[in-house]
N, C-alpha and C positions, 0 to 999 in steps of 0.2 A: 718804278715810280712810286712814291709814297702816297698814302691816302690824301695828305695835305696838298701834294702837287696835283693829284687828280682833281680834287675839289677846286683848286685854283684854276685849272684848265677849264673846268665846267663853268665856273663863274665868268672867266674871260670869254667863253663862247656864248653863254646864254644870259648872262647878267645875274647879279646877286638877287634881285627881286624875284626872278623866275625860279632860282634854286631854292630860296627860302619858302616861296609859295608852294613849290612842289613838295618840299619836306613837310609843310603843314598839311597838305592833302594826304600824303602817305600816312602821317600820324593819325589823322582822322579816320582813314580807311582801316588802319590797324586797330583802332579803338572799337570800331563797329564789328570788325571780324572777331576780335577777342570776346566782345560781349555776346555776339551771336553764336559762336562756335564753342566757346569755352566757359561761358557764363561767369567769367571772372570780372565782376563789377569794379573791384578795386583797381586791377591792372588796366582795364578799359578806361577808367576815370583818369589814370595817370597819363595814358596816351592821349586822351582828350585834352588834358591840360597842356600837354606839349604842343598839340595842334593849335590851341588857342594862343599860346605864347608866341609861336612862330608866325601865326597870322597877324598878331599885333605888331610883331617886329617887322614883317613885310610891309604893313601899312605905314610904318614909321620911317622906312628907308627913303632917302632922297632920290630923286629921279636920276641924279648923276651916277648912281650905282648900277644903272643899266648900260649895256654897250651901245 
């Protein structure tokens, strides 16, 4: 099974909103981890930007994207 097929199966099971929200949380946690453990402010900032973008995307999704 390809990564695309796996993602589609996860979306079918959990809904697009939950997947995108989960990705946003993972990016945010990764940003904190990088900042705390590696003190790489630039990389942490990029992961933080990804989290923000995914959060905005999740908030803009129509309710029909959930199962």
